[in-house]
N, C-alpha and C positions, 0 to 999 in steps of 0.2 A: 504494500500500500504506500502511495506517495502522500506525503504531508506537505501542505503549503501554509506556512506561518504568515499570519497577518498581524502587523504591529501598528500601534498608534502613531509611531514616528512618521508614517506616511502623510499625516496631517500637518506636520511641523512647517511645511513650506506654504501652508495656507494661512490667510489672516483669520482672526477669530470669527468675524462675521461669515466668512466662507465656510468655516467648520460648522457653524450653526445650520447653514443651508445644506451642507453635505449630510448632516444628521437628519435634517428634515426630510430630505429625499429618501434616505434609508428607512426611516420610520414609515413614510408613505408607501414605499415599495413593499415593506413587510405587511402593512395593512392590506394592500391590494393582493398580495400573494395569498394570504389567509382567506380573504374574501373570495377569491377565485377558487381556492380549494374547497370552500364551503359550497360554492355553486356547482362544482364538478362532482361533488360527492366524495372527494378525497379526504375531506374533513367533515365532521358532523355539523349540521346546520343547527347549532345550539346557542343558547344565550351566553354561556361562557366564551365561546369563540366570537360571537357577535360583539360582546363587550370588549374583547381584546382588539378587534378591528376598530371599534370606535375609539378606544383609548390610544392606540397607535396613531390613528388619524388626527385626533385632537392634539396629541403631542407633536406631530409633524407640523401642524398649523402653528402651534406655540413657538416652535423652534424657527420656523420660517419668519414669523413676525419679528421675533427677537433679532434674528440675523439681519433682516432688512433694516431694523432700527439701529443696529450697531454699525451698519454701513453709513447711515446718516450721521451718527455720533458714536464714535468708538468708546467714549467715556460715559455713555448713557448708563444710568443705574436702574435696572429693571429687576426688582426683587419680589416679583409675584408671578403667579401662573394663571391669572384670569385672562383667558383668550378673548373674551368680549371687550375688555378694557384695552388689551394689546391691539386688537383690531381697530378700535376707535382711534388709538394713538397712531397706528400705521396710516389710517386714512387721513389723519390730520397732517402727518409728515409727508406723505406721498399724495398730494392733492390732485395731481393730474389724472384724468380718467384712464389713461393707459396703465396705471398701476392698480386699478381696481380688480378685485376678484371676489367671488361670492364665498363668504365664509359660512360653512354649514353648521357651526356650533353657536347659534345665536338664539337666545331665549325670545320667544314671541308671546305677546299678550294681546290677542285679538279683542277688539271692542272695549279696550280699557284706555282711559285718559292717562296722560303722563303722570299726573298727580296720583292716580290709583296705582299705577305701576310702581312708582317710588315708594308709596306706602306699603305695598305688598312686599317689595324687595327688602324693606327695613324689617318687616315682620318675619318673613320666611327667606332665609338666605339659601338659595339653591347651591348644591355642591358643584365644584368645578368639574368639568368633564374628565379631566385627568385623574380626579379622585373617584368620581361616581363610577366610571367604567373600570377602574383598577381593582376595586374591592367588591365582594358580593353583597355586603351589608354595610350600613353606616358604622356599626359597632358590633360587639359580640352579643348585644341584646336588642339592637334596633335595626329594623329594615329601612331601606331607602324609601322616602316618600314618593308617591306617584307611580304610574305605570311606565314601563320601558318597553320598547319594541324595536325591531330591526328587520329589514328585508334586504337580503344580500344582493339580489339582482338590481334593485333600485340604487342601492348604495354604491354598486360598481360604477354607475354613471357619475356619481359625485366624486368618487376617487379618481376616475379618469380625468374629469374636469380639473380637479385640484392639481393633478400631476402636470397637465398641460399648462395650467395657469402658472404654477411655480416655475416651470422651465422658461416660459415666456418672461415672467417677471425677473427671474434670476439674471437673464441677459440684459434687462433694462437697469436693474439695480446695481449690478457689478460693473 
């Protein structure tokens, strides 16, 4: 058997923002691979697998957004994992329409006013996708609130769009 060692030093020639984009691509590729395996029957179409696809996808988005912002400001201090907030910051930094992409992990509040949304968010803080999809329950004694669902075929379109958008944006950002 031939072994091929992969080492982290291959990244040393890349800037830190470029490393974030490399990791983002790897996480998104992994999400897409597992999603495709679920569709083909190579992996079980189960909630644990779906949650991993969602977690990997959400983390890919987080890393992409952070990498893009580090390209704008290498000294930016981003000490959180809230991808909705990161996305808003990204859109504020990259105002031109050519930098837009549809971010799939946005909370929606149909038929609610802005005041109602803010009141609800103060009362009930939804978990971050990177936490929600990483753990089966909120704690050892508490379930996650709400219902969760996933459909692999539909999500494959979202993954493909994200992959295309990230490739396009990477060329514009770098």
